[in-house]
C-alpha positions as CSV (number, residue, x, y, z in Angstrom):
1,X,-5.6,-3.4,24.3
2,X,-7.0,-6.0,21.9
3,X,-10.5,-7.1,21.5
4,X,-11.7,-10.7,22.4
5,X,-13.3,-13.4,20.5
6,X,-14.8,-16.6,21.7
7,X,-12.9,-19.8,21.5
8,X,-14.4,-23.2,22.2
9,X,-12.6,-26.5,22.2
10,X,-10.1,-28.3,23.9
11,X,-7.4,-25.5,24.7
12,X,-5.2,-25.7,27.8
13,X,-6.5,-22.7,29.6
14,X,-3.0,-21.9,30.7
15,X,-1.9,-21.5,27.0
16,X,-4.5,-19.0,26.3
17,X,-4.5,-15.3,27.4
18,X,-7.9,-13.5,27.7
19,X,-11.1,-13.8,29.8
20,X,-13.4,-16.7,30.7
21,X,-17.1,-16.8,30.4
22,X,-19.9,-18.9,30.7
23,X,-22.3,-19.4,27.7
24,X,-26.2,-19.8,28.0
25,X,-25.9,-23.5,27.9
26,X,-23.5,-23.6,30.8
27,X,-20.4,-24.3,28.9
28,X,-17.2,-22.2,29.8
29,X,-16.0,-20.3,26.9
30,X,-12.7,-18.7,26.7
31,X,-12.3,-15.2,25.2
32,X,-9.2,-15.2,23.5
33,X,-7.7,-11.7,23.1
34,X,-7.2,-10.5,19.4
35,X,-5.0,-7.5,18.3
36,X,-5.5,-4.8,15.6
37,X,-3.7,-5.3,12.3
38,X,-2.0,-2.0,13.1
39,X,-0.5,-3.3,16.2
40,X,0.6,-6.7,14.9
41,X,2.2,-4.8,11.8
42,X,4.0,-2.6,14.0
43,X,5.1,-5.2,16.2
44,X,6.3,-7.5,13.4
45,X,8.4,-4.8,12.2
46,X,10.0,-4.3,15.6
47,X,10.4,-8.1,16.1
48,X,12.2,-8.3,12.7
49,X,14.4,-5.4,13.4
50,X,15.4,-6.9,16.7
51,X,16.1,-10.3,15.1
52,X,18.3,-8.6,12.6
53,X,20.2,-6.6,15.2
54,X,20.4,-9.9,17.2
55,X,22.3,-11.8,14.3
56,X,19.2,-13.5,12.9
57,X,19.8,-11.4,9.8
58,X,19.0,-13.5,6.8
59,X,15.5,-14.2,5.4
60,X,15.9,-17.9,5.7
61,X,16.9,-17.3,9.3
62,X,13.9,-15.1,10.1
63,X,11.6,-17.6,8.5
64,X,13.0,-20.4,10.7
65,X,12.7,-18.2,13.8
66,X,9.3,-17.0,13.2
67,X,7.4,-19.2,10.9
68,X,6.2,-16.3,8.7
69,X,6.1,-16.8,4.9
70,X,9.1,-15.8,2.8
71,X,7.1,-13.0,1.1
72,X,5.9,-11.7,4.5
73,X,9.6,-11.6,5.9
74,X,10.8,-9.7,2.7
75,X,7.8,-7.2,2.9
76,X,8.3,-6.7,6.5
77,X,12.2,-6.0,6.1
78,X,11.4,-3.5,3.2
79,X,8.8,-1.8,5.6
80,X,11.3,-1.1,8.3
81,X,12.4,2.0,6.2
82,X,8.8,3.4,7.0
83,X,9.8,3.6,10.5
84,X,13.0,5.2,9.8
85,X,14.9,2.1,10.8
86,X,17.9,2.0,8.8
87,X,19.3,-1.0,7.5
88,X,21.5,-2.4,4.6
89,X,22.0,-5.7,2.7
90,X,25.7,-6.9,2.7
91,X,27.2,-9.5,0.4
92,X,26.2,-11.2,-2.6
93,X,22.5,-11.8,-3.5
94,X,22.4,-15.3,-2.2
95,X,25.0,-15.3,0.5
96,X,24.4,-11.7,1.9
97,X,22.9,-10.6,5.3
98,X,21.0,-7.5,6.6
99,X,22.5,-5.2,9.2
100,X,20.9,-2.5,11.2
101,X,22.5,0.9,10.9
102,X,20.2,2.9,13.1
103,X,16.7,2.2,14.9
104,X,15.5,5.7,14.0
105,X,13.0,7.0,16.6
106,X,12.5,3.4,17.8
107,X,14.2,2.6,21.5
108,X,15.9,-0.6,21.1
109,X,15.9,-1.0,24.9
110,X,12.2,-1.0,25.1
111,X,12.0,-3.7,22.3
112,X,14.5,-5.8,23.8
113,X,12.9,-5.6,27.3
114,X,9.4,-6.5,25.6
115,X,10.3,-8.8,23.1
116,X,8.6,-11.7,24.8
117,X,5.4,-9.8,24.9
118,X,5.8,-8.8,21.2
119,X,6.4,-12.4,20.5
120,X,3.3,-13.7,22.3
121,X,1.0,-11.0,20.6
122,X,2.5,-12.2,17.2
123,X,1.9,-15.6,18.2
124,X,5.4,-16.7,17.1
125,X,7.2,-19.9,18.4
126,X,8.8,-19.2,21.9
127,X,12.3,-17.7,21.8
128,X,15.0,-19.9,22.5
């Protein structure tokens, strides 16, 4: 479970997840859920592994799908090894792609069935 921080402004309530509260001045404040760096880092790795396994398997494609910076995408791919997710790069430096050999101890079925939630936690663009 994440923690909540106050959000004040012109947000569509349906687009935010969290709790509503009333301030001492009577204004409605929406408390937006925040997630730990540990959780978002772990979810980011799961999501990138999912994307590679789904055919979104180049750094430019991952950047386009998620909006993450190039360096973050590259670092996240490298960090997959820390979770024993085995991958390899196939092809030439500029024209190659990544392929997943093994998910290690991660259950890919869980990731696939929770990918919408993972995407929401990471605040990436909607899947489509």
